[in-house]
C-alpha positions as CSV (number, residue, x, y, z in Angstrom):
1,M,-2.4,16.8,61.5
2,S,-1.1,19.1,58.4
3,F,-3.5,21.7,56.4
4,T,-6.1,19.4,54.0
5,R,-6.9,21.1,50.3
6,K,-10.2,21.2,50.0
7,P,-11.1,17.8,47.7
8,H,-11.6,19.8,44.2
9,R,-10.2,18.6,40.4
10,Q,-6.2,18.9,40.3
11,N,-6.0,22.6,38.7
12,S,-2.7,22.4,36.5
13,D,-2.7,25.7,35.4
14,T,-0.6,27.8,37.8
15,R,2.6,28.1,39.0
16,A,4.1,26.0,41.7
17,V,6.3,28.4,43.9
18,S,8.0,25.3,44.5
19,S,8.3,21.5,45.6
20,T,8.1,19.9,48.9
21,S,10.8,20.2,51.1
22,T,11.6,19.1,54.6
23,M,13.9,19.4,57.3
24,I,14.4,17.1,60.6
25,F,15.7,19.3,64.1
26,T,16.7,16.6,66.6
27,A,17.7,17.2,70.4
28,P,20.9,15.8,70.6
29,S,20.7,15.3,74.5
30,T,17.0,13.2,74.2
31,G,16.6,13.0,70.3
32,A,13.2,14.3,70.5
33,K,12.7,15.4,67.3
34,V,11.1,18.4,65.2
35,K,9.9,18.9,61.2
36,M,9.7,21.4,59.1
37,T,7.6,20.8,56.0
38,E,7.4,23.1,53.2
39,R,5.2,23.3,50.3
40,A,3.5,25.8,47.2
41,S,-0.3,26.8,48.2
42,P,-2.8,24.7,46.2
43,G,-2.5,27.1,43.3
44,G,0.9,28.0,43.4
45,G,1.3,31.1,44.3
46,D,2.3,31.3,47.7
47,L,4.4,29.3,50.3
48,L,3.0,27.0,53.1
49,I,4.7,25.5,56.1
50,N,3.8,23.2,58.5
51,I,5.7,22.3,62.3
52,S,5.0,18.8,63.6
53,C,6.8,18.0,66.8
54,D,6.8,14.5,68.4
55,Q,5.4,12.7,71.3
56,R,9.3,13.2,73.5
57,T,8.7,17.1,72.3
58,A,5.2,17.3,73.3
59,D,6.3,15.6,76.3
60,D,9.2,18.5,76.7
61,V,6.2,21.1,75.9
62,A,3.8,19.9,78.6
63,D,6.4,19.6,81.3
64,A,8.1,23.0,81.0
65,V,5.2,25.4,79.5
66,G,2.2,22.9,80.9
67,N,3.7,22.8,84.7
68,A,5.3,26.3,85.3
69,R,3.7,28.4,88.0
70,G,2.2,30.8,87.5
71,R,-1.1,32.3,86.4
72,E,-0.2,35.3,85.1
73,I,-2.5,37.1,82.6
74,Y,-1.6,38.3,79.3
75,D,-3.3,40.9,78.6
76,D,-1.8,42.7,82.1
77,N,1.2,42.7,80.7
78,P,2.2,41.4,77.5
79,S,5.6,41.7,77.1
80,A,6.6,39.6,80.5
81,F,4.7,37.1,79.6
82,E,5.3,36.6,76.1
83,L,9.4,36.9,77.1
84,K,8.2,34.4,79.9
85,A,6.5,32.0,77.6
86,L,9.2,32.0,75.0
87,E,12.3,31.2,77.5
88,Q,9.9,28.5,78.9
89,L,9.0,26.8,75.1
90,K,13.2,27.9,74.9
91,D,14.0,24.9,77.6
92,A,11.7,23.1,76.4
93,S,12.4,23.0,73.3
94,P,15.5,24.5,70.9
95,A,14.8,22.5,68.4
96,L,11.2,23.7,68.1
97,V,12.4,27.4,68.7
98,R,14.5,26.8,65.7
99,A,12.5,25.1,63.5
100,I,9.8,28.2,64.5
101,N,13.0,30.9,63.5
102,L,13.2,29.4,60.2
103,A,9.9,29.3,59.4
104,F,8.7,32.6,60.0
105,S,12.1,33.4,58.0
106,R,11.1,31.8,55.3
107,N,8.5,34.8,55.1
108,P,5.0,32.2,54.0
109,A,1.4,32.6,53.8
110,A,1.2,30.7,56.4
111,I,3.0,28.6,59.6
112,R,1.0,25.7,61.4
113,V,2.3,23.6,64.1
114,T,1.1,20.8,65.2
115,G,1.9,17.5,68.1
116,L,1.6,20.3,71.2
117,P,0.2,19.4,74.0
118,S,-3.2,20.6,75.5
119,R,-4.6,20.9,77.9
120,Q,-7.3,17.8,79.3
121,P,-10.0,18.5,80.2
122,P,-10.4,21.0,77.4
123,P,-12.1,24.2,79.1
124,A,-15.5,25.1,79.1
125,T,-16.1,27.1,75.2
126,P,-16.9,30.3,77.2
127,L,-20.8,31.5,76.2
128,D,-20.4,34.9,76.9
129,G,-17.4,34.9,74.3
130,V,-15.1,36.2,77.0
131,A,-11.9,34.0,77.3
132,A,-10.9,32.9,81.0
133,Q,-7.3,33.3,80.6
134,D,-6.1,32.2,84.2
135,E,-7.4,28.8,82.5
136,L,-5.6,28.3,79.4
137,Q,-2.0,29.4,81.1
138,L,-1.0,26.2,78.3
139,P,-2.4,27.1,75.1
140,L,-1.5,31.3,75.5
141,R,2.6,30.9,76.3
142,L,2.8,28.6,73.1
143,L,0.9,31.0,71.1
144,A,2.8,34.0,72.3
145,G,5.9,32.1,72.9
146,A,6.2,30.2,69.2
147,A,4.8,34.2,67.3
148,R,8.0,36.1,69.9
149,A,10.2,33.7,69.0
150,A,9.6,35.4,65.3
151,S,10.3,39.0,67.0
152,L,6.1,39.6,66.9
153,V,3.3,41.0,69.3
154,G,0.2,41.1,71.0
155,F,-1.9,43.6,70.1
156,A,-5.5,44.5,70.5
157,Y,-8.5,47.6,69.1
158,A,-9.7,49.7,71.8
159,S,-12.8,49.7,70.0
160,E,-13.1,45.9,69.9
161,N,-13.1,43.2,72.0
162,G,-12.9,45.3,74.9
163,G,-9.0,46.1,73.9
164,R,-8.5,42.8,74.9
165,I,-5.7,41.1,72.7
166,V,-6.9,38.1,73.5
167,R,-10.1,37.0,71.9
168,A,-12.3,33.7,72.2
169,V,-14.1,33.2,68.5
170,C,-16.6,31.0,69.8
171,P,-20.4,31.5,69.3
172,V,-22.3,33.8,71.3
173,Q,-26.4,33.7,71.3
174,T,-26.4,37.0,71.7
175,E,-24.1,38.1,68.4
176,A,-25.9,34.9,66.3
177,E,-26.1,37.1,63.9
178,T,-23.4,39.1,63.8
179,V,-20.9,38.6,61.0
180,S,-18.0,38.7,63.0
181,S,-15.9,35.3,65.3
182,H,-19.4,35.4,67.7
183,G,-21.7,34.8,64.6
184,A,-23.2,31.9,63.4
185,V,-23.8,33.1,60.2
186,D,-21.6,32.5,56.8
187,L,-18.3,34.6,56.9
188,G,-17.2,34.9,53.7
189,F,-13.7,34.6,52.8
190,H,-12.2,38.3,54.4
191,A,-8.9,39.7,55.5
192,D,-9.1,41.0,59.3
193,N,-9.5,44.7,60.3
194,A,-10.0,45.8,56.0
195,D,-10.8,49.1,56.3
196,L,-7.4,49.8,57.7
197,P,-4.4,50.8,56.2
198,V,-2.3,48.0,54.6
199,P,1.2,47.3,56.6
200,D,4.7,47.6,54.2
201,A,2.6,48.2,51.1
202,F,1.4,51.1,49.1
203,D,-2.0,52.0,50.2
204,L,-3.6,54.7,48.9
205,H,-5.4,55.2,52.0
206,P,-7.1,58.2,53.2
207,G,-5.5,58.9,56.7
208,D,-5.8,56.1,59.7
209,T,-2.8,55.7,61.2
210,K,-3.5,52.0,63.1
211,P,-2.3,49.7,60.3
212,M,-4.3,46.2,59.4
213,N,-3.0,43.3,61.8
214,A,-0.6,42.4,59.8
215,W,0.1,38.6,60.8
216,Q,-2.9,36.5,62.9
217,G,-2.0,33.9,65.5
218,F,-4.7,30.9,66.1
219,V,-4.7,28.4,69.3
220,T,-7.1,25.4,68.6
221,I,-9.1,25.2,71.9
222,T,-12.0,23.1,71.1
223,P,-12.0,21.3,67.9
224,R,-15.1,21.0,65.4
225,A,-14.7,19.0,62.7
226,R,-18.0,20.2,61.3
227,V,-17.2,23.6,61.3
228,P,-12.9,23.7,60.5
229,M,-11.2,27.0,60.0
230,R,-11.1,27.7,56.1
231,F,-8.2,30.1,54.2
232,M,-7.2,30.7,51.5
233,V,-4.0,32.0,50.0
234,L,-4.6,35.4,47.9
235,A,-1.8,34.9,45.5
236,D,-3.7,31.3,43.5
237,A,-6.8,33.8,43.2
238,I,-4.8,36.5,41.3
239,A,-3.1,33.8,40.0
240,W,-6.2,32.3,38.3
241,M,-7.9,35.8,37.3
242,R,-4.4,36.3,35.1
243,M,-4.4,32.9,34.0
244,R,-8.1,33.6,32.9
245,R,-6.6,37.1,31.2
246,W,-8.7,39.0,33.9
247,D,-5.9,41.3,34.0
248,E,-8.7,44.4,33.3
249,H,-10.8,43.3,37.3
250,I,-6.9,43.2,39.1
251,D,-6.4,46.6,37.8
252,R,-9.6,47.5,38.9
253,L,-8.9,46.0,42.2
254,M,-5.9,48.1,43.0
255,Q,-8.1,51.3,42.3
256,P,-9.7,53.6,44.9
257,E,-13.3,53.2,44.4
258,F,-14.2,50.9,47.2
259,N,-16.3,51.5,50.1
260,A,-15.2,49.3,53.8
261,A,-17.0,49.8,56.5
262,K,-15.9,49.1,59.7
263,P,-15.8,45.2,61.0
264,A,-19.0,44.0,63.0
265,S,-16.7,43.3,65.9
266,H,-15.3,46.7,66.5
267,G,-19.6,48.1,67.4
268,I,-19.0,50.8,65.1
269,D,-20.7,52.0,62.3
270,A,-19.0,53.4,59.9
271,V,-17.8,53.3,56.1
272,L,-14.0,54.8,54.6
273,S,-14.3,54.8,51.3
274,N,-11.7,56.3,48.3
275,L,-10.3,52.7,49.0
276,P,-8.8,49.8,46.6
277,V,-9.2,46.3,47.2
278,L,-5.3,45.0,46.0
279,V,-2.4,46.7,47.3
280,P,1.2,46.4,45.9
281,T,3.6,45.4,48.7
282,R,7.2,46.7,49.4
283,S,8.3,42.9,48.3
284,G,6.4,43.1,45.5
285,A,3.8,40.4,46.8
286,M,-0.3,41.7,46.4
287,A,-1.9,41.8,49.7
288,S,-5.4,42.8,50.2
289,R,-8.2,44.4,52.7
290,Y,-10.6,41.5,50.6
291,H,-14.0,41.4,52.3
292,A,-16.8,39.8,51.2
293,V,-20.0,41.8,53.2
294,N,-17.8,44.6,54.7
295,I,-16.2,45.7,51.0
296,T,-18.5,47.3,47.9
297,G,-17.4,49.0,45.0
298,M,-18.3,52.5,44.5
299,N,-19.3,52.6,40.6
300,R,-20.8,49.8,38.3
301,D,-16.5,48.3,37.0
302,A,-15.7,48.1,40.8
303,T,-18.8,46.4,41.6
304,L,-17.9,44.0,38.4
305,A,-14.5,43.5,39.6
306,L,-16.0,42.9,43.0
307,A,-18.1,39.9,42.2
308,A,-15.2,38.6,40.1
309,F,-13.2,38.5,42.5
310,G,-15.3,36.8,44.2
311,A,-16.1,34.3,41.6
312,A,-12.2,33.7,41.5
313,I,-12.2,32.7,44.9
314,E,-14.9,30.1,44.7
315,M,-13.9,29.4,40.9
316,C,-9.8,28.1,41.4
317,K,-10.4,25.7,43.6
318,A,-7.8,26.9,46.3
319,E,-9.4,26.1,49.6
320,L,-7.8,24.7,52.6
321,L,-9.7,23.6,55.2
322,V,-7.7,23.3,59.2
323,P,-9.5,20.1,60.9
324,G,-7.4,21.6,64.1
325,R,-6.4,19.7,67.0
326,A,-6.6,21.1,70.3
327,G,-3.1,22.9,70.6
328,D,-2.8,23.2,67.0
329,L,-1.5,27.0,66.5
330,L,-1.4,28.2,63.5
331,F,-0.4,31.4,61.6
332,Y,-1.2,33.4,58.5
333,Q,-0.2,36.4,56.7
334,N,-3.2,38.4,57.3
335,P,-3.1,41.0,53.8
336,R,-2.1,37.4,52.0
337,C,-4.4,35.4,52.8
338,L,-8.4,35.1,52.8
339,H,-10.0,33.3,55.9
340,R,-13.1,32.5,56.1
341,R,-16.2,29.7,58.4
342,Q,-19.4,28.6,57.3
343,A,-22.7,29.3,59.0
344,F,-23.5,26.9,61.4
345,K,-25.5,25.6,64.1
346,P,-24.2,25.6,67.9
347,A,-25.5,24.1,70.6
348,Y,-24.2,26.7,73.9
349,D,-23.5,23.8,76.0
350,G,-19.9,24.8,76.5
351,Q,-18.9,22.4,73.9
352,D,-18.7,24.5,71.0
353,R,-15.9,25.3,68.5
354,F,-12.9,27.4,70.7
355,Y,-10.1,29.4,69.3
356,L,-8.0,31.6,70.9
357,R,-6.7,34.5,68.8
358,V,-4.7,37.0,69.1
359,Y,-3.4,39.9,66.0
360,F,0.4,40.3,65.8
361,D,2.4,42.0,64.5
362,D,6.7,43.2,64.7
363,V,7.3,44.2,68.6
364,A,9.2,47.6,66.3
365,R,5.5,48.9,64.7
366,V,3.2,48.2,67.8
367,E,5.6,49.8,70.6
368,S,6.3,52.5,68.0
369,A,2.1,53.3,67.1
370,A,1.0,52.0,69.5
371,A,-0.5,53.4,73.0
372,G,-2.8,52.2,75.8
373,R,-2.1,50.0,78.3
374,H,1.3,48.5,78.3
375,R,1.4,50.2,74.5
376,R,-0.3,47.9,73.3
377,V,-3.7,48.7,72.2
378,Y,-4.3,51.0,69.4
379,L,-6.5,53.6,70.3
């Protein structure tokens, strides 16, 4: 299952990054196939990649990864868990690992991997919002192994999720009204950890040494079609604004004239001021710390620019829906994408929507800057 574009009138006034192209990776010994498809985002501003596995590949992965012995906890020894998961993935399907390596090297906004095996029956959605990692070995190994193939490693922030790397994205009844991955209220378009410095960018940030996570990785455990994952590429919204000559708003969003509240999931009531929303990166692209709830303007012009950006996000019609299937992986660059979840009514019966999320970044940056357990926790 690939990215699904939200139905709307065709947007013809933005430039396409590239045409759709497909590559097939075949295992010589078994004939198992992995297909990698590249295409432009809906507004043409960035690149999206979908990797799909055939049934033979899924069977090979299930045998090598799903049936592997041991019930390691990712958080207990992250590096060992990731390296072992990568080796299992290589043994199962070198073609899949090659496709993943090539996909990340293309520097896309997002990568989706579909057709992978999943645990059956699926584990119950945790009512307390804590992932039982010993029961989630297969999906965690797939997520960690795929990321490590691209030299990305998982990490955590000490103030969020109890300092654990693995986050259960699911509704928790006691947190229903929070603007977080455990809530049930509308979680508008945003980048995670918007109060932190944007990595690899010329960010006018006043100080914190902990960077915003460069990548987010998800593995689907229990999808619910009525509450799909939703995201969009930042470049599509900016391209739409430029086509309408809203450059003065873009320029204002690049000024340090905005407040950023600490995300609710961190449990800290703090606001950082004098931050820009849009930040140029060292590669020449634009990054963002936009958050529909947690970012506010410090003056009239900043407030107007923020409202214009919010309107552009809705009006550019570039939202992508990811309905999901158990076992699917999704990786996207946090500063280059925006994601959201609409309000919904959970049943709190152990069968609500359930994903596992891990923050990822380059291994060298994490191990040089993080501390805490196994140097994977930003204090």
